[in-house]
C-alpha positions as CSV (number, residue, x, y, z in Angstrom):
1,M,-32.2,-10.4,-8.2
2,S,-28.7,-8.9,-7.6
3,M,-26.7,-10.4,-4.7
4,I,-24.7,-7.2,-4.2
5,K,-25.5,-3.5,-3.5
6,R,-24.5,-0.4,-5.2
7,S,-22.0,1.0,-2.7
8,P,-19.1,0.4,-2.7
9,S,-18.7,0.1,-6.5
10,L,-20.0,-3.0,-8.1
11,T,-16.5,-3.8,-9.5
12,D,-15.0,-3.7,-5.9
13,Q,-17.8,-5.9,-4.6
14,A,-17.4,-8.4,-7.5
15,K,-13.7,-8.5,-7.0
16,A,-14.1,-9.1,-3.2
17,H,-16.6,-11.9,-3.8
18,I,-14.4,-13.7,-6.3
19,K,-11.3,-13.3,-4.1
20,E,-13.2,-14.7,-1.1
21,Q,-14.2,-17.7,-3.2
22,I,-10.6,-18.2,-4.2
23,L,-9.3,-18.0,-0.7
24,T,-11.9,-20.5,0.5
25,N,-11.0,-22.9,-2.4
26,Q,-14.5,-22.8,-4.0
27,Y,-13.3,-23.0,-7.6
28,E,-12.5,-26.6,-8.5
29,G,-9.1,-27.1,-10.0
30,G,-8.4,-23.4,-9.6
31,R,-10.5,-22.6,-12.6
32,I,-12.5,-19.4,-12.4
33,P,-16.0,-19.6,-13.9
34,S,-16.6,-17.7,-17.1
35,E,-17.5,-14.0,-17.2
36,S,-21.1,-14.8,-18.2
37,D,-21.5,-17.3,-15.4
38,L,-20.1,-14.9,-12.8
39,A,-22.2,-12.1,-14.1
40,D,-25.3,-14.3,-13.8
41,E,-24.3,-15.4,-10.3
42,L,-23.8,-11.9,-9.0
43,G,-26.5,-10.1,-11.0
44,V,-24.1,-7.7,-12.7
45,S,-22.8,-7.0,-16.2
46,R,-20.0,-8.9,-17.9
47,T,-18.1,-5.6,-18.1
48,T,-18.2,-5.4,-14.2
49,I,-16.9,-9.0,-14.0
50,R,-14.2,-8.3,-16.6
51,D,-13.0,-5.2,-14.7
52,A,-13.0,-7.2,-11.4
53,L,-11.0,-10.0,-13.0
54,S,-8.5,-7.5,-14.5
55,R,-7.9,-6.0,-11.1
56,L,-7.3,-9.5,-9.7
57,E,-4.9,-10.2,-12.5
58,I,-3.0,-7.0,-11.9
59,E,-2.6,-7.9,-8.2
60,G,-1.5,-11.4,-9.2
61,T,-4.4,-13.4,-7.7
62,V,-5.4,-14.8,-11.1
63,Y,-3.9,-15.3,-14.5
64,R,-5.5,-15.7,-17.9
65,R,-4.6,-18.4,-20.4
66,Q,-5.5,-17.6,-24.0
67,G,-8.3,-19.9,-25.2
68,S,-8.5,-21.7,-21.9
69,G,-9.9,-19.3,-19.3
70,T,-8.9,-17.7,-16.0
71,F,-7.2,-19.5,-13.2
72,V,-6.1,-19.0,-9.6
73,N,-2.4,-18.0,-9.4
74,E,-1.2,-20.0,-6.4
75,A,2.1,-18.0,-6.3
76,G,0.1,-14.7,-6.1
77,L,-1.8,-16.0,-3.1
78,Q,1.5,-15.9,-1.2
79,I,1.3,-12.1,-1.3
80,R,-0.5,-11.4,1.9
81,S,-0.1,-7.6,1.9
82,R,0.2,-5.4,-1.2
83,L,2.7,-2.6,-1.1
84,D,0.7,-0.5,-3.6
85,E,-2.4,-0.4,-1.4
86,I,-3.2,1.5,1.8
87,W,-3.8,-1.0,4.6
88,S,-3.8,-0.9,8.4
89,Y,-0.9,-2.6,10.1
90,E,-3.5,-4.6,12.1
91,A,-4.7,-6.0,8.9
92,V,-1.2,-6.7,7.7
93,L,-0.4,-8.7,10.8
94,E,-3.7,-10.6,10.7
95,A,-2.9,-11.5,7.1
96,H,0.3,-13.0,8.3
97,G,-1.5,-15.1,10.9
98,Y,-1.0,-12.9,13.9
99,T,-3.5,-11.5,16.5
100,P,-2.0,-8.1,17.0
101,T,-2.5,-5.5,19.7
102,T,-1.8,-1.8,19.3
103,E,0.1,0.2,21.9
104,V,0.1,4.0,21.7
105,L,3.5,5.0,23.2
106,D,3.5,8.7,22.9
107,I,1.4,11.7,21.7
108,R,2.9,15.1,21.8
109,E,2.9,18.4,20.0
110,E,6.3,19.7,18.8
111,Q,8.1,21.7,16.2
112,P,8.8,19.7,13.1
113,T,12.3,19.3,11.7
114,P,12.9,21.6,8.7
115,E,12.7,18.6,6.4
116,V,9.3,17.6,7.7
117,A,8.0,21.2,7.7
118,A,9.0,21.5,4.0
119,V,7.3,18.2,3.1
120,L,4.1,19.1,4.9
121,D,4.2,22.7,3.6
122,L,4.0,24.2,7.1
123,E,4.4,27.9,7.8
124,P,7.0,29.0,10.4
125,G,5.7,28.4,13.9
126,E,3.2,25.7,12.9
127,T,3.5,22.5,14.8
128,I,3.0,18.8,14.2
129,T,1.4,16.2,16.5
130,L,3.7,13.2,16.8
131,V,2.1,9.8,17.5
132,Q,4.3,6.8,18.2
133,K,2.7,3.3,18.1
134,L,3.9,-0.2,18.5
135,F,2.2,-3.2,17.0
136,V,2.7,-6.4,19.1
137,E,2.0,-10.0,18.5
138,D,1.6,-11.7,21.8
139,T,4.6,-10.2,23.6
140,Q,6.8,-9.6,20.5
141,P,7.0,-6.1,19.0
142,V,6.7,-6.4,15.2
143,I,6.2,-2.8,13.8
144,F,7.1,0.6,15.3
145,I,5.6,3.7,13.6
146,E,5.9,7.4,14.0
147,N,3.1,9.5,12.4
148,Q,3.5,13.3,12.2
149,I,0.3,15.2,11.5
150,P,-0.1,19.0,11.2
151,T,-1.6,20.0,14.5
152,K,-3.9,22.5,12.7
153,L,-5.8,19.5,11.2
154,L,-6.7,18.2,14.7
155,S,-9.4,20.9,15.1
156,G,-12.2,18.5,16.0
157,T,-13.0,16.8,19.3
158,H,-11.0,13.7,19.9
159,I,-9.9,11.4,22.7
160,D,-6.7,9.5,23.3
161,D,-8.3,6.2,22.1
162,D,-8.8,7.8,18.7
163,F,-5.1,7.6,18.2
164,R,-5.3,3.8,18.3
165,L,-7.3,3.9,15.0
166,P,-5.5,3.0,11.7
167,I,-4.1,6.3,10.4
168,F,-6.5,6.6,7.5
169,Q,-9.5,6.1,9.8
170,F,-8.0,8.7,12.3
171,L,-7.6,11.2,9.5
172,E,-11.2,10.8,8.4
173,T,-12.7,10.7,11.9
174,V,-10.7,13.4,13.6
175,C,-9.3,15.6,10.8
176,Q,-12.1,15.2,8.2
177,Q,-9.4,14.4,5.7
178,R,-9.4,11.4,3.3
179,L,-6.1,9.8,2.7
180,N,-6.0,9.5,-1.1
181,Y,-2.5,8.0,-1.5
182,F,1.0,7.7,0.0
183,L,4.3,8.6,-1.7
184,S,6.5,6.0,-0.1
185,E,10.3,5.5,0.0
186,I,11.8,2.2,1.1
187,V,14.8,2.9,3.3
188,P,17.2,0.4,4.8
189,V,18.2,1.3,8.4
190,S,20.5,0.0,11.1
191,T,18.9,0.1,14.6
192,G,20.3,2.3,17.3
193,K,19.7,1.8,21.0
194,K,16.3,3.4,21.2
195,L,14.8,1.5,18.2
196,S,16.5,-1.7,19.3
197,K,14.9,-1.5,22.7
198,M,11.5,-0.6,21.2
199,L,11.5,-3.6,18.9
200,G,13.4,-6.0,21.3
201,I,16.3,-6.7,18.9
202,P,20.0,-6.2,19.1
203,T,21.5,-2.9,18.1
204,R,22.8,-2.5,14.6
205,T,20.2,-4.9,13.3
206,P,19.4,-4.1,9.6
207,L,15.7,-3.3,9.1
208,I,13.5,-2.2,6.3
209,S,11.6,1.1,6.9
210,L,9.0,3.1,5.0
211,E,9.2,6.8,4.9
212,E,5.9,8.1,3.6
213,T,4.0,11.3,2.8
214,G,0.2,11.1,2.8
215,Y,-1.9,13.2,0.5
216,N,-5.6,14.1,0.6
217,D,-8.0,14.4,-2.3
218,E,-6.8,17.9,-3.1
219,I,-3.2,16.4,-3.3
220,E,-2.2,18.4,-0.2
221,P,0.3,16.7,2.2
222,I,-1.5,15.8,5.5
223,L,0.8,13.2,7.0
224,W,4.5,12.3,7.3
225,S,5.2,8.8,8.6
226,R,8.1,6.4,9.3
227,S,7.5,2.7,9.9
228,Y,10.0,0.1,11.0
229,F,9.4,-3.7,10.5
230,R,10.9,-6.7,12.1
231,D,11.8,-8.7,9.0
232,D,12.3,-11.9,11.0
233,L,8.6,-11.8,11.8
234,L,7.1,-10.0,8.8
235,R,8.0,-10.3,5.1
236,F,6.6,-8.5,2.1
237,R,6.4,-10.1,-1.3
238,L,5.5,-8.6,-4.7
239,I,5.2,-9.7,-8.2
240,R,7.4,-8.1,-10.8
241,R,6.3,-8.4,-14.4
242,G,8.1,-8.1,-17.7
243,V,7.1,-5.1,-19.9
């Protein structure tokens, strides 16, 4: 009898199960069971297990040694948040050992800048809804984010608390839009007075920021976002491979 259900995909469920076993040190010596053993354990095909292991290998969680098998990649486990996946900032902070709270600082409708209007493909006179949020660990601000959403997408009924949701959940719940992917640009910045006060750091502190355009399933732009990170409290790692 299969241990897992059909939705989400079997591969996603198998990957999640294997990763959970890895994170809880269930595999002796860091050696992953064979594809056939895992397939029997989960009640799925070896192809599903092979695909799940391939995804774990791509993200750096496991590595394969020719003729020996598949093993836990301890270095890869240091990557708590993947830059190539969409995640909530609450989840990012929890992965770094924090217990975050979310503060919605401002919600207002306004005219977009010409640059944002062009990115979001807005007609003259169309507005955006600006949402500013602060993610706090204890009393320390860690992340400040500005989301700009075309106001025409907020046609459904919503309340202020909806803006506390992670942005991909907000878009699905309030705007009936699925966030398919982000086009992201990593931008170094130096803080001015407003941002320094917001994050509780001195002015002219260098920070990493992400400027991102979010697209729906029809590859239409539905969000422009800018996020600022306290790199003394939050660090991102990635694995770069040879080609």
